[in-house]
N, C-alpha and C positions, 0 to 999 in steps of 0.2 A: 266831273262835274258830267249826267247824263242824266239830263231830265229835257233836249228836242228830242220830237216824236213827228219823224215825213209826211204819218198820216192823215198829221193836223195839216199838213199843205202842200198834199200830193193835185195834181194836175195844177195850179195856181201861174199867173204869169211865168212867174221863175223859171218853171219845170216849164209851158209850152216854150221858151228860146233855147238851156237847153238842153233836151231831148228831141227834140228838133235839128238841131244843128250836131250831135252826136249822132245819129242815122246820120246825118252826112257828110260826117267822117265814116261809119262806117262801111258809107253804102259806095264812096272810093276805093278804099285795105281792098271793100272786094273784087273789084275791077282786075285783080291780081291776080291767081290762085293761089297766093302764096301764105299759110297759114298768120293767120294777127294772136297778137293777145290782150283781150282789154282786161284792164285793168281799172278797181271802183274802194277809190281810200273809206270810201266813206259810205257802202252801196244804200242802207239800211235798210227795211222789209221785205223788200224784194217784187211785191204786189198791192194795190188795197181798195179793200171794197168802200167806195164812199158810197156808202149806205151805215157805216161804223160808224159808231158814236165818236171815236177821233175827225175826222170828216165829216160829221155833220154836225159839230159843233162852231169848224169854223168856216166851211162853207166856200171853202177857196175854188177848188174847179168848175163852183156856177162856175163864177168873174175869171172865170182860165178856158182850158179847154173845153169849156158849158159854152161858150159863146161863139166856138168855133166847128162844134162840134157837125151841128145841120147843113152848116154851108154848102151850095153847090158851087162858090166864084174863088175855090184854093187855089193858092197858091202854088207851082209846083211842089217847092218845099215841105208847107203846110198841107201838103195834097201827103206825101211821104210818112208823114211824122202823124197826120191822124188813120192812114189808113198800117199803122203799124197800134194801134192804139187801136184801132175795130178788129183784131184780130185777140184781142181782153174782154172783146164784148160782142159777138159773132152775131148775136141776137138785133144788134142794131141800135140801143137801149142801152146809154152809160154807163157801169155799173161797177168800173171795175175799172182804174190809172195801174198801169203798172211802173213802179222807178226804173229808173237808169240799169239798173242788168238785167229786168225784163227786158226792156224797149232793146237791150244790145244782143241779148240771147234770140228775136228775132233775125238775124244778120249774120247771127254763127253759124259756119259751114260746119264739116266733122270735123273739118283740120284745126277750127282756131278754138281759140280755150280759153279760158273765161277764169280769173283772179280775184276776189270780192272778201271788204271786209268791214266785218261792225262790231264797237266793242258794245252798243246797250244792248243789254239782256234781252228782249220779248223781240225785239227787229232782228237780230241775230237768230233766233228760232224762227219766224218768218221767215225766215233769207234760207233756212240750211232746210224749209220746207218748202219754197216754190223751185227751189234743186234737187230735189230727193232722187227723181230720174234723171235728172242731169253730172252726176257724180261724175262719170271719167273724162265730162269736156268743162266743167266746175267747181274749182274749188275754193270751201265758206271758213272762213276763218274769224274768231274770233279773240278780234287781236287789232293795232293801235295801223293802223291802216298807212301812218307816213312814218313811220316808225318800219312797217313791213316791205313797206315798197327795195328797201334799199338793197333787198335777193333778190329780188324779180326783175334789175334790173347791170344788164344788159338784156331781155332772151334772146334764147337761143334763134328763132324765126329774124329776130335784127327787126319786126316789123309791132308797136305795140299802141294801141290811144289805151294813154289812163288818164281817168276821171279823178281832178281830185277840188270835195265837194263838203266841206265840214259845214257844223252850222254854227260855226264863228259867236256861239253861245260865251265864248271867254276871248280878250281877249291874245293871249296865245297864239288863238289857233290863228291870228296876220301875222305873226312872227315866222310861225310854223312854216306856214304853206309856200312862203315866201324862201325857204334853208330846206325845204321840200322841191323844191323844183330848181333855186340853185345846184341842190348833189346829185339829182334827175339827169339834169341834162348835164351834170360832166361824168357822170358814168351810158347814158345814154344820149351820143349829140342829135341823132335824129329821130326819135318819137316824138309823138306829138302827145303831148303834157294839157289839155284842157283845165284849167280854173276857174270856177263858178265862183260869184262873189253879192253882195246885196246892195242893190243902193243907199247907200241908212249915213244921216244924218255926222251918225262918231265921226273922229279924226280914221284915227284905225280903216273904215273901211272907205272914207271919199283918200285915202293917199295909196290903196294896195295894188290899183294898175299902175300908176307911177313907177311902185317899189317892182309890181311885172312886167315895169320895159325897161330899168333899170340892170335885170339879168343880160342883155343885149341879147335873145335868139335874135339866131341871123334872116330869121324868118318867124311873123307874127302876124296872129290878127285878134284888134281888141273889140269887140261890140260890144253894148250897155243899147239897152230895151226898161223906156219908162212907161206907167201907164196912169203916174200923175203928179199932181204939183209934189216940189216933199214938201213933208208937215212942216205946221209954224213953232211945232212943240218943239220939235224933232226928234219925235217916237215913230216910227212903224219903217216898213222893206214899202219904197214907191216903188223903185225897180229895182231891177239883176244883169249883171255882164257875164261874159263869157274869156276870159283871154286864152287866145287856145297860142303854143308854139308849134312852129313844122307844123300848119295847116297846106289841105291842099289847096290848086293853086284855084279848085273852080268856082272855092265856097265862099268867096263876095262875091262871085256875080250872082247863086244863088240867095245870098244872103239879100240883096238889093233888094233884088222881085219881093220880097217877099217881106220884109219889115215894114217896111209900110203903108202893107194891106192891114200887117196886126196890129200898129198903129191906133190907127185905124177902128180897127177889132175891140182890140180892149184896153185901148185907153178911156181912162174915166173921165180925164177936168183938160184945160188948153192944156196943160203942164207933160203929158204923155208924147211921145219922140222916141226916136231912135237917135244912135252916132255911131256909126261904124271907119275904126281907123286901119288900114296894114299892109306889109310889106313884104312880098312874096317876091323868093328871086325864082 
């Protein structure tokens, strides 16, 4: 099933949380000169025009990054994220939104590498175009990222950030996420694994964070950002979360300074809020 297109959702509240955290992780990795590997199992199209037919149809960026773009009171982690997006909008107007691989590339040094996987044919072609001039550092493959991850772990440098961000269109995605993370932890116990998940009424979505916690990683962080009350009809995403295995020790403090501010800016009703739990030794 390949109907999901991230272009319809680029720059929404879920992207804000996901990409803010991703940049924090890569910036922490850049504190050392040793190279890192970034792996994206569901990379999408790379970069998205916010005036495209797909983005304009839902206009989700308006209530996501659009609410932050012109603010001058950004907390440090939010300012870091907005600064990265501004690299794709040099004239100041928010016209383009970079996906996870494009944002990762803003942090990649000469010694770092990206491995990107995408199955949707149109998004795969877009992803290829995005990284045409970066073939020395970036490999793009049209394949199943869940399955492809196995061959890349452990990486030669023993330093990697892995983003697992499926569309969750089918129930089996929830099972495959847990199975994939379990296998990845066995192959590469010290890797940083980031699982994005939607906040939905469906049982599989509600159970996923608990199932990830059941993998019993030694160091972990679970952060959730809700922008509205759960819909009474049970339909629609009202927030999202990230489960991070082997997060840096500085991440909770950075998020604690940003999350209340994000709730205030992105919240649609009284149901907006955040929750964060972690265990980092």
